[in-house]
C-alpha positions in Angstrom: 157.9 78.1 130.8 159.1 75.9 133.8 159.7 72.8 131.7 161.5 74.8 129.0 163.8 76.3 131.7 164.7 72.8 132.8 165.2 71.3 129.4 167.5 74.2 128.4 170.0 73.3 131.2 173.4 72.1 130.2 173.4 68.4 129.1 169.9 67.9 130.5 168.7 66.2 127.3 171.7 63.7 127.4 171.2 62.9 131.0 167.4 62.5 130.7 167.6 60.3 127.6 170.5 58.3 129.0 168.6 57.7 132.3 165.5 56.7 130.4 167.3 54.2 128.2 169.3 52.8 131.0 166.2 52.5 133.2 164.1 50.8 130.6 164.9 47.4 132.0 163.1 48.5 135.2 160.0 49.1 133.2 160.4 45.8 131.3 161.4 43.4 134.0 158.1 42.6 135.8 156.2 41.8 132.7 159.2 40.2 131.0 159.8 37.8 133.9 156.2 37.0 134.1 155.9 36.2 130.4 159.1 34.2 130.3 158.3 32.2 133.3 154.8 31.4 132.2 156.2 30.5 128.7 158.5 28.0 130.5 155.5 26.5 132.4 156.1 28.1 135.8 153.0 28.6 138.0 151.8 32.1 139.1 153.2 31.5 142.6 156.6 31.2 141.1 156.1 34.3 139.0 155.1 36.2 142.1 158.1 34.9 144.1 160.5 35.7 141.3 159.3 39.2 140.8 159.4 39.6 144.6 163.0 38.5 144.6 163.8 41.2 142.0 162.0 43.9 144.0 163.5 42.9 147.4 167.0 42.8 145.9 166.5 46.2 144.3 165.3 47.5 147.7 168.5 46.3 149.3 170.8 47.3 146.5 169.5 50.8 146.0 170.7 52.3 149.4 174.0 50.4 149.2 174.7 51.7 145.7 173.6 55.2 146.6 176.0 55.3 149.5 178.8 53.9 147.2 178.1 56.8 144.8 178.5 59.2 147.7 181.8 57.7 148.6 183.3 56.9 145.1 181.5 59.2 142.7 179.0 58.3 140.0 180.9 56.8 137.0 182.6 53.8 138.7 179.5 52.7 140.6 177.2 53.1 137.6 179.4 51.1 135.2 180.2 48.3 137.6 176.6 47.9 138.7 175.2 47.8 135.1 177.7 45.1 134.2 176.6 42.9 137.1 172.9 43.6 136.4 173.4 42.5 132.8 174.7 39.2 134.1 171.6 38.7 136.1 169.4 39.1 133.0 171.6 36.6 131.2 171.1 34.0 133.9 167.3 34.6 133.7 167.4 34.2 130.0 169.5 31.0 130.0 167.5 29.1 132.7 164.0 30.4 133.1 162.7 26.9 133.7 164.9 26.4 136.8 163.3 28.1 139.8 166.5 28.6 141.7 168.4 30.0 138.7 165.5 32.3 137.8 165.3 33.7 141.3 169.0 34.1 141.4 169.1 36.0 138.1 166.2 38.2 139.1 167.8 39.0 142.5 171.2 39.8 140.8 169.5 42.1 138.3 167.6 43.9 141.1 170.5 44.1 143.5 172.8 45.7 140.9 170.3 47.9 139.1 172.3 51.0 138.2 171.2 53.9 140.4 170.6 56.2 137.4 167.6 58.1 138.9 169.3 58.8 142.2 172.3 60.1 140.3 170.2 62.3 138.1 168.4 63.7 141.1 171.8 64.5 142.6 172.7 66.4 139.5 169.6 68.5 139.2 170.8 71.3 141.5 173.9 71.6 139.3 172.2 71.8 135.9 169.0 73.8 136.5 168.4 77.2 138.2 167.3 76.9 141.8 163.8 78.3 141.1 163.3 75.5 138.6 164.1 72.6 140.9 160.6 71.7 141.8 159.6 71.7 138.2 162.6 69.4 137.5 161.3 67.0 140.1 157.9 66.9 138.4 159.6 66.4 135.0 161.7 63.7 136.5 158.5 61.9 137.8 156.9 62.3 134.4 159.9 60.9 132.6 159.9 57.9 134.9 156.4 57.0 133.7 157.7 56.8 130.2 159.7 53.8 131.3 156.5 52.0 132.3 154.8 52.9 129.0 157.7 52.1 126.7 159.0 49.1 128.7 155.8 47.0 128.6 155.2 47.9 125.0 158.7 46.8 124.1 158.2 43.5 125.9 154.8 43.0 124.2 156.3 43.8 120.7 159.3 41.6 121.1 157.3 38.7 122.6 154.7 39.0 119.8 157.3 38.3 117.1 159.5 35.8 118.8 160.6 34.0 122.0 159.8 36.1 125.1 163.3 35.3 126.4 164.6 37.9 123.9 163.2 40.6 126.1 165.7 39.8 128.8 168.6 40.1 126.4 167.2 43.4 125.2 166.9 44.6 128.8 170.6 43.8 129.5 171.7 45.7 126.4 169.6 48.8 127.1 170.9 49.0 130.6 174.5 49.0 129.4 173.9 51.6 126.7 172.0 54.1 128.9 174.3 53.8 131.8 177.3 54.4 129.7 175.8 57.7 128.3 175.2 59.0 131.9 178.4 57.8 133.5 180.6 59.4 130.8 178.8 62.8 130.9 180.6 65.9 132.3 178.2 66.6 135.2 178.4 62.9 136.3 182.2 62.9 136.2 182.4 66.2 138.1 179.8 65.5 140.8 180.7 64.8 144.4 178.4 64.4 147.4 178.5 67.2 150.0 179.4 66.2 153.5 179.9 62.6 152.4 183.2 62.1 154.2 182.9 64.8 156.9 183.6 63.2 160.4 180.6 63.4 162.7 178.2 64.3 159.8 174.7 62.6 159.7 176.1 60.3 157.1 178.0 58.6 159.9 174.9 58.2 162.2 173.4 54.8 162.1 169.9 56.3 162.2 170.6 59.0 159.6 167.3 60.4 158.2 165.2 58.0 160.3 165.6 60.4 163.2 162.7 62.4 161.6 159.4 61.0 162.7 157.6 62.6 159.8 160.0 60.9 157.4 159.4 57.5 159.0 155.6 58.0 158.5 156.1 59.0 154.9 158.2 55.9 154.3 155.7 53.6 155.8 152.9 55.1 153.7 155.0 54.6 150.6 155.4 50.9 151.5 151.6 50.7 151.1 151.9 52.5 147.7 154.5 50.1 146.6 152.3 47.2 147.7 149.4 48.5 145.5 151.6 48.8 142.4 153.1 45.3 142.9 149.7 43.7 143.4 148.3 45.6 140.4 151.1 44.3 138.1 150.4 40.7 138.9 146.6 41.4 138.5 147.2 42.7 135.0 149.2 39.7 133.9 146.6 37.3 135.2 143.7 39.3 133.8 145.3 39.5 130.3 145.8 35.7 130.2 142.2 35.1 131.3 141.0 37.6 128.6 143.2 36.9 125.5 141.2 39.4 123.4 143.2 42.4 124.9 145.6 43.6 122.2 149.1 43.5 123.6 147.9 41.7 126.7 149.3 42.7 130.1 151.8 45.1 128.5 149.0 47.2 127.2 147.3 47.5 130.6 150.6 48.4 132.3 151.4 50.9 129.6 147.9 52.6 130.0 148.5 52.9 133.7 151.9 54.4 133.1 150.7 56.8 130.4 148.1 58.1 132.8 150.8 58.6 135.4 152.9 60.6 132.8 150.0 62.9 132.1 149.3 63.3 135.8 152.8 64.3 136.6 153.0 66.8 133.7 149.8 68.4 135.0 151.1 68.5 138.5 154.3 70.3 137.4 152.4 73.2 135.6 149.6 73.8 138.1 150.1 76.4 140.8 150.1 75.0 144.4 149.4 77.0 147.5 148.8 74.2 150.0 151.8 72.9 152.0 153.6 70.0 150.6 152.4 67.7 153.4 148.8 68.5 152.6 149.4 68.0 148.8 151.0 64.6 149.5 148.2 63.4 151.8 145.5 64.5 149.3 147.2 62.9 146.4 147.5 59.6 148.3 143.8 59.7 148.9 143.1 60.4 145.2 145.3 57.5 144.2 143.3 55.2 146.4 140.1 56.4 144.8 141.6 55.8 141.3 142.1 52.1 142.3 138.4 51.6 143.1 137.4 50.7 139.5 139.8 47.7 139.6 137.6 46.1 142.2 134.9 45.7 139.6 137.1 43.5 137.4 135.2 44.8 134.3 135.1 43.3 130.8 138.2 43.5 128.6 137.3 46.9 127.0 136.5 48.6 130.3 139.6 47.1 132.0 141.7 49.3 129.8 139.8 52.3 131.2 140.2 51.0 134.7 144.0 50.5 134.2 144.3 54.1 132.9 142.4 55.5 135.9 144.4 53.4 138.3 147.6 54.9 137.0 146.6 58.6 137.3 147.7 59.1 140.9 151.1 57.5 141.3 153.4 60.0 139.4 151.9 63.2 140.9 152.1 61.5 144.4 155.8 60.8 143.7 156.5 64.3 142.5 155.0 65.7 145.8 156.9 63.2 147.8 160.3 64.2 146.3 159.8 67.7 147.7 158.5 66.5 151.0 161.5 64.2 151.5 163.8 67.2 150.9 161.8 69.1 153.6 161.7 66.4 156.2 165.2 64.9 156.0 167.6 66.0 158.6 170.3 68.3 157.2 173.0 66.3 155.3 170.9 63.1 154.9 168.8 63.8 151.8 170.5 61.1 149.7 170.0 58.4 152.3 166.4 59.6 152.9 165.6 59.0 149.2 167.3 55.6 149.4 165.1 54.6 152.3 162.0 55.7 150.3 163.2 53.4 147.5 163.6 50.5 150.0 160.2 50.9 151.6 158.4 51.3 148.2 160.2 48.3 146.7 159.6 46.2 149.8 155.9 47.0 149.7 156.0 46.2 145.9 157.6 42.8 146.5 155.0 41.9 149.3 152.1 43.1 147.1 153.4 41.0 144.2 153.8 37.9 146.3 150.4 38.2 148.0 148.7 39.0 144.6 150.5 36.0 143.0 149.2 33.7 145.7 145.6 34.7 145.4 145.1 35.8 141.8 144.6 32.2 140.4 141.6 31.8 142.6 140.0 35.2 142.2 140.9 38.3 140.2 138.7 40.4 142.4 140.7 39.3 145.5 143.9 40.4 143.8 142.3 43.8 143.0 141.3 44.1 146.7 144.9 43.4 147.7 146.1 46.3 145.5 143.4 48.7 146.7 144.2 47.8 150.3 147.8 48.9 150.1 147.2 52.4 148.8 144.2 52.9 151.0 146.3 52.0 154.1 149.0 54.4 153.0 146.6 57.3 152.4 144.9 56.8 155.8 148.3 56.8 157.5 149.3 60.1 155.9 145.9 61.6 156.7 146.1 60.5 160.4 149.6 61.7 161.0 149.8 64.9 158.8 151.0 67.0 161.8 154.2 65.1 161.7 154.8 65.9 158.0 156.4 69.3 158.6 160.0 70.4 158.8 161.5 70.5 162.4 164.6 72.1 163.9 167.6 70.4 162.3 165.8 69.3 159.2 167.0 70.3 155.8 163.7 72.0 155.1 162.9 73.8 151.9 166.4 75.4 151.8 167.8 72.1 150.6 166.4 72.8 147.2 168.7 75.8 146.9 172.0 74.3 147.9 174.6 74.2 145.2 175.1 70.5 145.3 172.2 68.8 146.9 172.3 65.0 146.6 168.8 63.7 146.2 167.8 60.2 145.0 164.8 57.9 144.4 165.4 54.6 142.7 
């Protein structure tokens, strides 16, 4: 019932499909860069640094592009950013053997990654009934996991029948097509951010949403979550190369983890929840940490697929709960920036986890697995220890933000 209500909204299908197509490069880039660089003879350290450059650049570019959308609207920012990101993929494809060029291309692709998901989350209050917004967030989180199922599979399929460099050209094209579909839609062209240019509004405060202690705690916890995901990605690449019997290699392991996340998010969206959002988020973070434990065993090839699936179960439900908690904790008028900061902390953690995992994985797969587990375990412990801060305070947007006519909410 809830999902049907969301899907029947005006232009929801176009916006969802366009966002998925345009965001497929995000699901392809880590594995594509790893395969292309390894194909050109680059060491794992260089793979880790290049993927870290992509993630750090995305962490910086996300908030900047999000604020630009608030100031100039969605179409111009989306179209300009996707053109620049495509140039980054072209640089990567043309010179993967040059470390400086590869890192520059990866950084350019990350810095200019079109903010399609932030734009979609800004549009949800305009295209679905208020009562269906939380279900829309769950559907949004589930759809995001499709990227990390289809993306790695696309990379694995293209690489299996030709030069892995073709995956970078494909990523550039998909980004352009999907972004064009979203940017030219009616809701995107009509959207404008509330309070974006109001003098004295929170948008003009240098602290913005960081005035909320609970939000700062949540952001730090999600840096640990991003660390775990980044370390896990490098672990899967190295494991697949050490165990060539896995069909599809690292792409299959990443796809299994994403498929599990998709199923987890869909289950989260249909189950009734009575506990406060803060409790749900802390519990889901703990469950995600437990799901990473099988990776520490570094099992045989067949069981590693099972371990990858289990490891992926917790991320999407945790994100779905965090979307709502962000809306509750952010000071009034700062929800867009709050989601941008969540993107930044998650991506920064992802980059650090990738770099550390890349530095240790050649010596020990089990050490790389421990690096991944340590990130999510630290984030879960932080949320559990500071749960009293994860409640709306005076001046926060609170749950009413989900019922405003034009709420601007974003997670990259």
